Structures are given as structure tokens and as C-alpha cells.
C-alpha positions as CSV (number, residue, x, y, z in Angstrom):
1,M,96.8,70.6,98.6
2,A,99.6,72.4,100.4
3,E,100.4,74.4,97.2
4,I,96.8,75.7,97.0
5,E,96.8,76.7,100.7
6,R,100.1,78.6,100.3
7,T,98.7,80.4,97.2
8,R,95.6,81.5,99.0
9,R,97.5,83.1,101.8
10,Q,99.8,85.1,99.6
11,Q,99.2,88.8,99.1
12,S,98.3,89.9,95.6
13,P,101.3,91.2,93.8
14,E,101.6,95.0,93.4
15,M,100.5,96.2,90.0
16,T,102.9,98.3,88.0
17,P,101.7,101.7,86.7
18,A,101.4,100.2,83.2
19,E,99.2,97.3,84.6
20,V,97.0,99.8,86.5
21,E,96.5,101.8,83.3
22,M,95.8,98.5,81.3
23,A,93.1,97.5,83.9
24,R,91.6,101.0,83.7
25,A,91.4,100.9,79.9
26,A,90.0,97.4,79.9
27,Q,87.3,98.4,82.4
28,R,86.4,101.3,80.2
29,C,86.2,99.2,77.1
30,I,84.1,96.5,78.8
31,G,81.7,99.1,80.2
32,E,81.3,101.0,76.9
33,F,80.8,97.7,75.1
34,L,78.1,96.5,77.5
35,D,76.3,99.9,77.2
36,R,76.0,99.5,73.4
37,S,75.6,95.8,72.9
38,R,73.9,92.8,74.4
39,A,76.3,90.4,72.7
40,A,78.7,88.8,75.2
41,S,81.7,87.6,73.2
42,I,85.3,88.7,73.6
43,L,88.3,88.0,71.5
44,L,91.4,86.7,73.3
45,T,94.7,87.2,71.6
46,S,97.9,85.4,72.8
47,E,101.4,86.8,72.7
48,D,102.1,85.0,69.4
49,G,99.0,86.4,67.7
50,D,96.6,83.5,68.0
51,Q,93.1,84.7,68.4
52,S,90.1,82.9,69.9
53,P,86.6,84.3,70.4
54,V,85.0,83.4,73.8
55,E,81.4,83.8,74.7
56,V,81.0,85.2,78.2
57,P,77.7,85.9,80.1
58,T,76.9,89.6,80.3
59,K,76.8,89.4,84.1
60,A,80.3,87.8,84.2
61,L,81.6,90.6,81.9
62,R,80.1,93.2,84.3
63,L,81.8,91.5,87.2
64,I,85.1,91.4,85.3
65,G,84.7,95.2,84.6
66,E,84.1,95.8,88.4
67,V,87.2,93.8,89.3
68,L,89.3,95.7,86.8
69,G,88.0,99.0,88.1
70,A,88.9,98.0,91.7
71,L,92.3,96.8,90.6
72,S,92.9,100.0,88.7
73,E,92.2,101.9,91.9
74,R,94.6,99.6,93.7
75,R,91.8,98.2,95.9
76,A,91.9,94.6,97.1
77,V,89.4,92.2,95.4
78,T,87.9,89.1,96.9
79,V,85.4,86.9,95.1
80,I,83.2,84.9,97.4
81,S,80.5,82.4,96.4
82,S,77.1,83.3,97.6
83,E,76.7,79.7,98.9
84,R,79.9,80.0,101.1
85,E,79.4,79.7,104.8
86,M,81.4,81.8,107.2
87,T,82.3,81.3,110.9
88,T,81.2,83.9,113.3
89,V,84.7,85.3,113.4
90,E,84.9,85.7,109.6
91,A,81.4,87.2,109.5
92,A,82.3,89.7,112.3
93,H,85.4,90.7,110.4
94,Y,83.5,91.1,107.2
95,L,80.9,93.4,108.9
96,N,83.6,95.2,110.9
97,V,81.8,94.4,114.2
98,S,82.8,92.4,117.3
99,R,82.0,88.7,117.5
100,P,79.9,89.2,120.7
101,F,77.8,91.8,118.8
102,L,77.3,89.3,115.9
103,I,76.3,86.5,118.3
104,R,73.7,88.9,119.9
105,E,72.3,89.6,116.5
106,I,72.1,85.9,115.7
107,E,70.4,85.2,119.1
108,A,67.9,88.1,118.5
109,G,66.9,86.4,115.2
110,R,68.2,89.3,113.0
111,L,70.9,87.2,111.4
112,P,70.1,83.6,110.4
113,C,72.7,80.9,110.9
114,R,72.9,77.1,111.1
115,M,74.6,75.0,113.7
116,V,77.4,72.6,112.9
117,G,77.8,70.8,116.2
118,T,78.2,73.6,118.6
119,H,79.5,76.1,116.0
120,R,77.5,78.6,114.1
121,R,77.8,79.0,110.3
122,I,76.4,82.0,108.4
123,R,75.7,81.9,104.7
124,F,77.3,84.7,102.8
125,D,73.9,85.6,101.1
126,D,72.3,86.0,104.6
127,L,75.3,88.2,105.6
128,M,74.8,90.4,102.6
129,T,71.1,90.7,103.3
130,Y,71.8,91.6,106.9
131,R,74.3,94.2,105.8
132,A,71.9,95.8,103.3
133,K,69.2,96.1,105.9
134,A,71.7,97.6,108.4
135,V,72.8,100.2,105.8
136,E,69.2,101.1,105.0
137,K,68.5,101.6,108.8
138,Q,71.6,103.8,109.0
139,K,70.5,105.9,106.1
140,A,67.0,106.3,107.5
141,A,68.5,107.3,110.9
142,L,70.7,109.9,109.2
143,Q,67.8,111.2,107.3
144,R,65.8,111.6,110.5
145,L,68.7,113.5,112.1
146,A,69.0,115.8,109.0
147,D,65.2,116.4,109.1
148,H,65.3,117.3,112.8
149,A,68.3,119.6,112.3
150,H,66.4,121.3,109.5
151,D,63.3,121.7,111.7
152,L,65.4,123.3,114.4
153,G,67.1,125.6,111.9
154,L,70.5,124.0,112.3
155,D,71.1,123.7,108.5
156,Y,74.7,123.9,107.4
């Protein structure tokens, strides 16, 4: 168990320029393949030349393509189960808001949670739904501002 914990806390190793290019090429290949085909089988080749076909769900291949794209841009990647529950601190960090703000949102009923003793737990799915709604509200507010600016003749 200690080995797993230590591994989780380590930073991902820096990718060499060759690895970045390899990830970029693999992402392109997966994307082009998925655009042309519905089959979801890939061929794995080991260093000694052994080959083995592997069937992979299309959604998983799309996810792998997205991960490769992020890695090729040297962005960090975290895969989180939709069933995972987060503490209020983790959720606040994820949303880039303060914990007190998050607690107010929970108490106002805008973000569901469940209680574990005296502690709140927020499902990742609920957090993603909350974030999507917040982004939509932001877009609508920005559109209203742009419309008002246009009405006042303040176009750029």
C-alpha cells in the first residue's frame, strides 16, 4: 500500500521531444482512424516484434486520443472516476473557488452533497454538472454585456 501511495504523489516525468512528437502522431492516427471507421481494434507490437490485436471500445480510444493530445501539449492529465466523491477542499480546488464559497453553494442547494458524519462529500458527476451550469451562466452574462455594448454603440 505504501508503494501505491508514493507513486500517486509523484509528478509525471517530463516527456522528451521525441515522446511529445510520438504522442502527437498517435493522437492524429487515432483521430483519423475513428473518423473513418467504427471498428475499435488496435494492434500492439512489442519491442521484439510480437503483435497482438486488442479490441478497445470507441469511447476509450477517443479518451486515449484526448490524453495523448494533452500530453503532446505538455499539459497535465488526471483521470477521475465519475463515481468518485471529493471533499469540499478538493472540490473547491477543482473549481478554483474558495471553500467558503463552495459551502455557500451547497447550503443554497445549487450543489448537491451527502454527509459522512459531519463532513460533506460531493460526487464528481455533480461537480461537473455544477461547473457546466456555471459556464453557461457566464456565457449568457457575457452575451448580455456584449448586446448592451452593441446597443450603446460601444462595439470594438
